[in-house]
N, C-alpha and C positions, 0 to 999 in steps of 0.2 A: 501155571506158576513156574514150571520148569523152564520155559523159554525166557521168562523174565529173570529168573535166577541165573541162567547161563549168560544172559546179556550182561549181567553185573560181574561176570567172571572173564569177559573177553580180554581185558588187559593181562590177566594171568595166562590165558590160553595163547594169545598172540605175542606175549612177552614184550609188549610195548604200550606206551600210554595212548589212549584213544580219546582225543578231545571232543569228538562228536560221533556218537554211535551211528547216526543217520548217514554219515559219509562213508561208512564201510561198504565195500563191494568186492565181489570176486574179480580176480585179475582178468579173466576171460569172460566174454559175453556167453553165458551158458544157459541151457534150458533148465526147467524145474527139476527134471529127473537127475541131472548132473549135480545140481545144487544140493539135492537131498543126499546124494552119494557123498558129497564133501562133508555134510553135517553128520552123517551116520556115526562115525567114530567118536565125535565129540558128544553126541547125545548118549551113546552107549557108555562112555566113560562117566558122564555126569549122572546117568541114571542109577549108578551105584549109591548115590548120596541123596536119594529122594525122601528118605524117612523123615529128616528134619522138615522138609517142605510139607509133607503130609501132616505132620504134627502142627505146623504153622497154620494149616487150613482147618484144623479140627473144629474151630468155632466160626468158620467161614471167613471171607475176606474182610468182614467188618472188624475183626480183631487185628487191626493194623500193626500193633506192637508185636504180636506173635508172628505175623507174616514177615515183618522186618527182621526179627530175631532169627527166624528160620532161614531167611536169605543170607544173613551174616554167617550163620553156621555152615550153610551150604558153600558159600564162598571160601570159608576157612578150610573146608574139606577139599575143595578143588585145589586150593593153594598148597595144602600139605601133600597132595599127591602129584604135584607138578613135575617133580623129577621122574617119578615112575611112569608118567604119561607124556614125557618129553617128546617122544617120537610121534605120538598121535597129534600133539599140539603143534609141533613143527611142521608136520605134513599139512595140517589145516592152514597154518599161517602162510605157507607158500602159496596158497590159493587165494589169499585175501590181500587187497591193497588198501 
């Protein structure tokens, strides 16, 4: 669920509209280890806000409304800390086209 929630925050993280998430890619052709390195700081910053996601899964994925609300709350938390994480987000954004 964390990866899904982070994907819904990519416009905040990259500071630009993303019309098609499937078109995102790293600027350089990199291996998996390097890609993981690029994502590390984003996942670390986002992991501070996993409590709402865990609450959204309390009844499993079948409780769609709770999952959606948890994702909205998560996105709000990511957005509210955008300024504090500006350097992390900018460094990641430099790697993505």
